[in-house]
DOGUMI-776367 format. One record per residue (C-alpha): x, y, z. Coordinates in steps of 0.001 Angstrom, whole numbers, plus 500000, padded with zeros to 6 digits. Layout:
REM residues N
XYZ
...
This chain:
REM residues 70
486522480909509111
486335483549506387
488863484509503785
489944488072504613
491180488713501069
487664488442499676
485705490068502494
485482493708503466
488457494655505572
488811497523508050
492250498394506633
490578500130503685
488613502492505924
491308503103508532
494094504167506184
494663507834505410
494400508873501770
498196508932501423
500619506763503412
504360506786503941
506792504041503007
507205503247506707
503439502851507147
503165500709504002
505975498446505205
504364498005508614
500953497230507107
502372494735504607
504702493304507281
507792493723505125
510876495893505406
510997499426504085
513647498330501579
511101495923500075
508622498765499579
511342500966498045
512237498107495682
508605497838494590
508428501601494036
511657501709492029
510626498685489939
507344500405489022
505252497712490705
503699500143493175
502688503656492034
503869506551494191
503859510302494576
507161512014495178
507146515051497451
510629516506497626
512847513608498649
510050511524500143
507750508927498612
504046508722499356
501625506004498301
497930506532497620
495642504316499710
493828502918496674
497113502031494927
498419500290498047
495209498301498562
495171497332494889
498812496239495169
497923494036498151
494952492601496279
492434494038498724
490693496297496204
489411495574492710
491545497044489909
490014500170488422
């Protein structure tokens, strides 16, 4: 059995460049309110477009620990 956190994962190649809060919540298997809390606390960088929040793929993967910090 391999440790998926340290091996290459298909999530990094399947994600679009920018994801929605709903997509991030589904991928992390948490509620949308948890993602919003992380955004508002400054723990997860975001882009604001009008009244919506978008998250860059690389920031999300880094937040999950699936990508090395740059």
